[in-house]
N, C-alpha and C positions, 0 to 999 in steps of 0.2 A: 716463350718470350722471356729473354733474360735482360735484366737491367745492367747498364754499364756505368759504374761510378767514374767520375772524372774529378780532377783537381785543377783549380786555377789559382794563381797567386796574386794578391793585391798588396800594396804598401800604402795604406792610408795614414794620415797624420792628423793631429789635433793640438791646439795650443793649451788644452785643458788637462788631459790625462791619457794614459794608455787605454783605460776603459772606453773613453770617448772615441779614441781612434778606432778601436775594435767595432764599436757600434756604428761609426760612420762608414767603415768598410763594409759591414754587413748590410746597411741600408743601400749602399751603392750596388752591391752584388744583387740584391733583391730586384733592382730595376732592370737588370739584364739577364739574370740567370733564373731558370725555373728548376724545381726539384732539389733545392738546397737541403742537404741532410746533416751538415755539420761544418764546424769551423775549427781551425787549429792555429794558434798563435805560435809561429816558429821563432820569432825574434822580436826584441824590443830595443829601441834606440832613442836617444834624445839628441836633438839639434841644439847646440849652445852658441849663443852670441853674447859677447861682452860679459861673460861670467854668469849668464842666466840661461835657464832652459827656456827655449822659445817654441819648441815643438816636440811632441811625443809621437814616435812612429812605431808601427808594428808591421811585421811581415806576416800576412794572414793567408792561410790556405783555405779556400772555400771548396767544400766537397759537395758535389751535386750528381744527380742521376740523369744521364742522357735520355731524352725521350725517343721512342722508336717510331 
């Protein structure tokens, strides 16, 4: 029986911080994916309006094992 790792990508955002965006994405992934073994932050971006940062966004890879 071999386990098969898979990766799915999420782009969560937060008005507070990059850390908060990562945690939000992780919490959302936990609701739909089982067997999560890791996370990788691929990218960080900020959305700016009227000279202010209004959202912190991350591109998050969620690594999980497919169940057989």
